C-alpha positions as CSV (number, residue, x, y, z in Angstrom):
1,M,91.4,84.4,110.2
2,T,89.1,82.0,110.7
3,P,90.2,78.3,109.7
4,N,89.2,78.3,105.2
5,T,90.0,75.4,103.1
6,M,93.8,76.8,101.9
7,T,93.8,75.4,98.0
8,T,95.1,77.0,94.9
9,D,91.9,78.6,94.5
10,N,92.9,81.0,97.3
11,F,96.9,80.8,95.9
12,S,95.9,84.9,95.4
13,L,97.2,85.6,99.1
14,L,100.3,85.0,97.1
15,D,99.6,88.8,96.2
16,N,100.2,89.9,99.2
17,L,103.4,88.4,100.1
18,A,106.7,91.4,100.1
19,I,109.8,90.8,101.1
20,E,112.0,93.5,102.5
21,L,115.5,93.4,101.8
22,P,118.3,94.5,103.8
23,S,120.6,97.1,102.6
24,W,123.7,94.8,104.4
25,A,122.8,91.8,102.9
26,F,125.0,93.3,99.3
27,G,128.3,94.2,102.0
28,N,130.4,92.3,101.9
29,S,130.3,89.5,104.9
30,G,132.2,87.7,107.3
31,T,132.8,86.2,110.7
32,R,134.7,87.9,113.9
33,F,137.2,85.8,111.9
34,K,137.6,86.8,108.8
35,V,135.3,89.1,106.2
36,F,135.7,88.4,102.7
37,G,135.6,90.9,99.9
38,T,134.3,89.9,96.6
39,P,134.3,91.4,92.7
40,G,131.0,93.8,92.4
41,T,130.5,94.5,95.6
42,P,128.3,97.4,96.3
43,R,130.4,101.4,97.6
44,T,127.4,103.4,98.1
45,V,124.1,102.8,99.7
46,E,122.5,103.5,96.1
47,E,125.0,100.5,94.6
48,K,123.1,98.3,97.1
49,I,119.7,100.3,96.2
50,A,120.5,99.5,92.4
51,D,121.4,95.7,93.7
52,A,118.0,95.1,95.7
53,A,116.3,96.2,93.6
54,T,117.2,93.7,90.3
55,V,116.4,90.7,93.2
56,N,112.5,93.0,92.8
57,R,112.4,93.0,89.0
58,L,113.3,89.2,88.7
59,T,110.9,88.0,91.3
60,G,108.3,90.5,92.2
61,L,108.8,90.0,95.6
62,A,111.2,92.2,96.5
63,P,109.5,96.0,96.5
64,S,111.5,97.7,99.8
65,V,115.2,97.8,101.2
66,A,116.2,98.1,104.9
67,L,118.3,101.0,105.9
68,H,120.8,100.5,108.6
69,I,121.6,103.7,110.1
70,P,124.7,104.7,110.6
71,W,126.0,102.5,107.7
72,D,122.9,103.9,105.1
73,R,123.4,107.9,106.4
74,V,123.1,110.1,103.1
75,D,123.0,114.2,103.3
76,D,120.0,113.6,101.2
77,Y,117.2,110.9,102.3
78,A,114.7,112.1,99.4
79,A,116.9,111.9,96.9
80,L,117.3,109.0,97.9
81,G,114.0,107.9,97.9
82,R,113.2,108.9,94.2
83,F,116.6,106.8,93.5
84,A,114.9,103.7,95.0
85,A,111.7,104.9,93.3
86,D,113.8,105.1,89.9
87,Q,114.8,101.5,90.5
88,G,111.7,99.7,91.1
89,V,111.4,100.2,95.0
90,A,111.5,101.9,98.2
91,L,112.4,102.3,101.2
92,G,111.5,100.5,103.8
93,T,112.3,99.8,107.7
94,I,115.1,101.7,109.3
95,N,117.4,100.0,112.0
96,S,119.4,101.7,114.6
97,N,122.9,100.7,115.6
98,T,123.8,101.2,118.9
99,F,126.5,98.7,119.5
100,Q,129.8,99.8,117.7
101,D,130.0,102.7,119.2
102,D,133.1,102.5,122.4
103,E,130.7,104.2,125.1
104,Y,127.9,101.3,124.2
105,K,130.5,98.8,125.7
106,F,128.1,98.7,128.8
107,G,125.5,99.2,127.4
108,S,123.6,101.5,125.1
109,L,120.0,102.7,126.4
110,T,120.1,100.3,129.7
111,H,123.8,102.2,130.3
112,T,123.8,103.5,133.7
113,D,125.3,106.3,132.6
114,K,123.0,109.0,132.0
115,T,125.1,110.3,129.5
116,V,125.8,107.0,127.6
117,R,121.8,106.2,127.6
118,Q,120.8,110.2,126.2
119,K,123.7,109.1,123.3
120,A,121.5,106.1,121.8
121,I,118.5,107.8,122.2
122,D,119.7,111.0,120.6
123,H,120.7,108.0,117.7
124,H,117.6,106.7,117.7
125,L,115.7,110.5,117.4
126,E,117.5,110.7,113.7
127,C,116.6,107.5,112.8
128,I,113.4,109.0,113.3
129,E,113.5,112.2,111.6
130,I,115.2,109.9,108.5
131,M,111.8,107.9,108.8
132,G,110.3,111.5,108.4
133,Q,112.3,112.2,105.1
134,T,112.2,108.5,103.6
135,G,108.5,107.4,104.3
136,S,109.1,104.5,106.6
137,Q,107.2,103.2,107.8
138,D,109.1,100.9,111.7
139,L,112.1,102.1,113.4
140,K,113.4,98.4,114.1
141,I,115.4,98.7,117.7
142,W,117.8,95.3,118.4
143,L,120.4,95.6,121.3
144,A,123.7,94.4,122.0
145,D,122.7,95.9,125.8
146,G,123.4,92.4,127.8
147,T,126.4,91.1,130.8
148,N,129.1,88.5,130.5
149,Y,128.9,87.7,134.1
150,P,126.8,86.8,137.0
151,G,126.8,90.3,139.2
152,Q,128.1,92.3,136.9
153,G,124.8,94.2,136.3
154,D,121.9,95.2,138.0
155,I,118.8,92.9,136.5
156,R,116.1,94.6,137.4
157,G,117.6,98.4,137.1
158,R,118.9,98.2,133.9
159,Q,115.4,97.0,132.5
160,D,113.8,99.9,133.9
161,R,116.4,102.4,132.6
162,L,115.2,100.8,129.1
163,A,111.8,100.5,129.9
164,E,112.6,104.8,130.6
165,S,114.4,104.7,127.4
166,L,111.7,103.3,125.5
167,A,109.5,105.6,126.7
168,T,111.3,108.9,125.2
169,I,112.1,107.2,122.1
170,Y,108.3,106.3,121.7
171,Q,106.5,109.8,122.3
172,H,108.4,111.2,118.9
173,I,107.4,107.9,116.5
174,G,105.0,109.3,114.7
175,E,101.5,108.9,114.0
176,D,102.0,106.1,110.9
177,Q,105.3,104.6,112.6
178,R,105.8,102.1,114.6
179,L,108.4,101.4,116.8
180,V,109.5,97.4,116.7
181,L,111.8,96.1,119.3
182,E,113.7,93.2,118.5
183,Y,115.0,90.4,120.3
184,K,117.9,87.7,121.1
185,F,118.6,85.7,124.0
186,F,122.5,85.6,123.8
187,E,125.8,87.4,121.7
188,P,127.7,90.2,121.9
189,A,126.4,89.4,126.0
190,M,126.2,86.0,127.0
191,Y,125.6,85.6,130.6
192,M,122.1,87.8,129.7
193,T,121.2,90.2,127.0
194,D,118.5,92.8,127.8
195,V,116.2,91.6,125.5
196,P,116.8,87.5,125.4
197,D,113.2,86.5,124.3
198,W,109.5,87.6,122.6
199,G,108.1,88.2,126.2
200,T,110.7,90.6,127.2
201,S,110.0,92.3,124.0
202,Y,106.5,91.9,124.7
203,A,106.0,93.4,127.9
204,Q,107.9,96.1,127.0
205,V,106.2,97.3,123.9
206,T,102.9,96.3,125.5
207,A,104.1,99.7,128.0
208,L,104.8,101.9,125.6
209,G,101.4,102.1,123.2
210,E,99.8,100.6,120.2
211,R,102.4,101.7,118.0
212,A,105.1,99.7,119.6
213,A,105.5,96.0,118.8
214,V,107.4,92.9,118.4
215,C,110.2,92.0,115.3
216,L,110.8,88.2,115.2
217,D,114.2,87.3,113.9
218,T,114.2,83.6,113.0
219,G,117.7,83.1,114.2
220,H,116.8,84.6,117.6
221,H,116.0,81.3,119.6
222,A,117.6,78.4,121.4
223,P,117.8,75.2,120.4
224,G,114.6,73.2,120.2
225,T,112.6,76.2,119.8
226,N,108.9,76.3,119.1
227,I,109.0,79.9,117.1
228,E,105.8,79.1,115.0
229,F,103.4,79.2,118.8
230,I,105.6,82.4,119.0
231,V,104.4,83.6,115.6
232,A,100.8,82.5,116.7
233,Q,100.7,84.4,120.3
234,L,102.1,87.2,119.0
235,L,99.5,87.1,116.0
236,R,96.4,86.4,118.5
237,L,97.8,90.2,120.7
238,G,98.1,91.7,117.9
239,K,101.6,92.6,118.5
240,L,103.7,90.8,115.9
241,G,104.8,94.2,114.4
242,S,108.0,92.5,112.2
243,F,110.6,89.4,111.2
244,D,113.9,88.7,110.6
245,F,113.5,86.3,108.6
246,N,117.0,84.1,108.2
247,S,118.1,80.3,109.2
248,R,120.8,78.6,111.6
249,F,122.5,75.2,112.4
250,Y,123.6,76.3,115.6
251,A,123.1,80.1,116.3
252,D,122.5,83.5,114.8
253,D,124.9,82.5,112.1
254,D,122.2,84.7,109.9
255,L,122.4,81.8,106.8
256,I,119.6,81.6,103.8
257,V,115.8,81.1,105.0
258,G,115.1,78.1,104.8
259,A,118.4,76.1,104.3
260,A,118.5,74.5,107.9
261,D,114.7,73.6,108.3
262,P,112.1,74.5,105.6
263,F,109.6,72.5,107.2
264,Q,110.2,75.2,110.5
265,L,109.1,78.1,108.2
266,F,106.4,76.2,106.2
267,R,104.9,76.1,110.0
268,I,105.8,79.2,110.5
269,M,104.4,80.7,107.5
270,F,101.1,78.7,108.2
271,E,100.9,80.2,111.7
272,V,101.3,83.6,109.6
273,I,98.8,82.8,107.5
274,R,96.2,81.7,110.0
275,G,96.8,84.6,112.2
276,G,95.1,87.0,108.8
277,G,99.4,88.6,108.0
278,L,99.1,87.9,104.5
279,D,95.9,89.0,105.2
280,A,95.3,92.6,102.6
281,D,94.9,94.2,105.7
282,S,97.6,93.3,107.8
283,T,100.4,95.4,109.7
284,V,103.5,91.8,110.0
285,A,106.2,92.9,108.0
286,L,108.0,90.6,106.3
287,M,112.0,91.1,106.0
288,L,115.0,89.3,105.3
289,D,118.1,90.0,108.2
290,Q,121.1,87.8,106.4
291,C,123.9,88.1,105.9
292,H,126.2,86.1,102.9
293,N,129.7,84.9,103.9
294,V,130.4,82.9,101.0
295,E,127.8,82.1,98.4
296,E,126.9,85.0,96.5
297,K,125.0,88.0,97.4
298,I,122.3,89.0,94.8
299,P,121.7,85.1,93.5
300,G,121.9,84.0,97.8
301,Q,118.4,87.1,98.1
302,I,117.0,85.6,95.2
303,R,117.2,81.7,96.8
304,S,116.4,83.9,99.9
305,V,112.8,85.3,99.0
306,L,111.6,82.3,96.6
307,N,112.4,79.6,99.8
308,V,109.3,82.5,101.9
309,Q,107.6,81.4,98.7
310,E,107.9,78.1,98.3
311,M,107.5,77.4,101.8
312,T,104.2,80.0,102.1
313,A,102.2,78.2,98.5
314,R,103.0,75.2,100.3
315,A,101.5,76.3,103.6
316,L,98.7,77.6,101.3
317,L,97.4,73.8,100.9
318,V,97.0,72.8,104.1
319,D,93.5,72.2,104.3
320,T,92.1,73.8,107.2
321,D,88.9,72.6,107.1
322,A,89.8,69.0,106.7
323,L,92.7,69.7,109.4
324,T,89.6,70.9,112.0
325,A,87.5,68.2,111.4
326,A,90.5,65.7,112.9
327,Q,91.4,68.0,115.5
328,E,88.1,68.3,117.1
329,A,87.9,64.0,116.3
330,G,91.5,63.8,118.1
331,D,92.1,61.8,115.5
332,V,96.7,62.5,115.7
333,L,97.7,60.7,112.5
334,G,94.6,62.4,110.2
335,A,95.7,65.7,111.6
336,N,99.8,65.8,111.1
337,G,98.9,63.4,107.9
338,I,96.8,66.3,105.9
339,F,99.9,68.7,107.4
340,M,102.5,66.9,105.9
341,D,100.9,66.2,102.7
342,A,101.1,70.0,102.1
343,F,104.5,70.2,103.2
344,Y,105.7,67.6,100.5
345,T,103.7,68.9,97.7
346,D,106.3,70.3,94.9
347,V,105.0,73.6,94.3
348,R,107.8,74.9,91.9
349,P,105.8,74.1,88.5
350,M,103.2,76.0,90.1
351,L,105.2,79.1,91.5
352,A,107.1,79.1,87.8
353,E,103.8,79.1,86.4
354,R,102.1,82.8,87.7
355,R,105.6,84.1,87.7
356,A,105.7,83.7,83.5
357,A,102.2,85.0,83.6
358,K,103.1,88.6,84.9
359,G,106.1,88.1,82.8
360,L,108.7,88.1,85.3
361,P,110.8,84.8,85.0
362,A,110.1,81.2,85.2
363,D,113.4,80.5,87.1
364,P,114.7,84.1,88.7
365,M,117.7,81.9,89.1
366,R,118.4,81.4,86.2
367,A,117.6,84.3,84.5
368,Y,120.0,86.3,87.0
369,A,123.4,83.8,86.1
370,E,122.4,84.7,83.1
371,S,121.8,88.7,82.8
372,G,125.2,89.2,82.7
373,Y,124.8,91.5,86.0
374,A,127.0,89.7,88.1
375,E,129.0,90.7,85.4
376,S,128.5,94.3,84.2
377,I,128.9,95.2,88.1
378,A,131.4,93.2,88.7
379,A,133.6,95.8,85.8
380,V,132.2,99.0,87.0
381,R,132.3,98.8,90.4
382,V,136.1,98.6,90.6
383,G,137.9,101.6,93.3
384,G,136.8,103.0,96.2
385,T,136.0,101.4,99.5
386,Q,133.6,98.5,98.7
387,S,130.3,97.9,101.7
388,S,130.2,95.2,104.2
389,W,130.1,95.1,108.2
390,G,129.6,97.8,109.8
391,A,129.9,100.7,106.9
């Protein structure tokens, strides 16, 4: 994107902001020590979708819901799609799961046993079939594959097997579909994960073809990593497929995006805009990947999408003409000052006015609190099994 002056005049780019919600964010969550139950937690994927649709009705920012298979498996995906449409949202990314079966203890797509690798491949082929029934564009793959100790596995051999497995899956991706490969530098594998960084993901998807791209999770980096550089580079290379937005203070905490470092989110969104990621023809998909352990789930999602919107609006205030001039003149503090002026601008009143003009609540958090929705689902969703991490 050619640098231009980003002011309130081109806040129209905010109309292109669409943030997909993860179905699993509405289920019970916790840590490896405890999963906490809460009143009104969805018991079915339909109830998850209904909660996600509530976020969209109040914010206008979340028009689709990502599914996780097998957590969200149903008998009739066409019917599920119709239910979602009736709620005012669409079904989005299909997320695979090759990290919970016993056979995957030592890997899935990278396993030394061909039978295990084939099981993992077959699962992804099922996900692609589901995509055909839901109209989903992206198959997102995150792998827990890796090793805990030096010498435990053949590093090069695991990469070779991963490439072979991904190539087999990619052959089944439709012309209007994509494979996006997520990366994570550690956990649950503590010595080496098979897709630990953007470079590994980029190398693997580049070998596959044009319909494969990188998924960047903002919490999946070592402390101090310059994430906006990665964003800029992947956009420059045409290989940034999607985002998983969240925050972490120490490790992959899946906290509300912008909670740990709103300035980082601002810098990331500046590069998204700079690289055309909010243009009308952009293929970059924005999604949350969060689990609400102690906070209420629906308000947590509302707060998250508003955080992204607020930092995007601030990024749009950067005077890029002045910034370019300062950069080319070697004016270090002047350039930094232009950045900081935009970041410190309170855009919340402007965004509230924009929402009101569109018939949305000026204050979505307050509107939800006063809606009675939380009390109604707590009263109705009694009995059955509450959705949880892994279900």
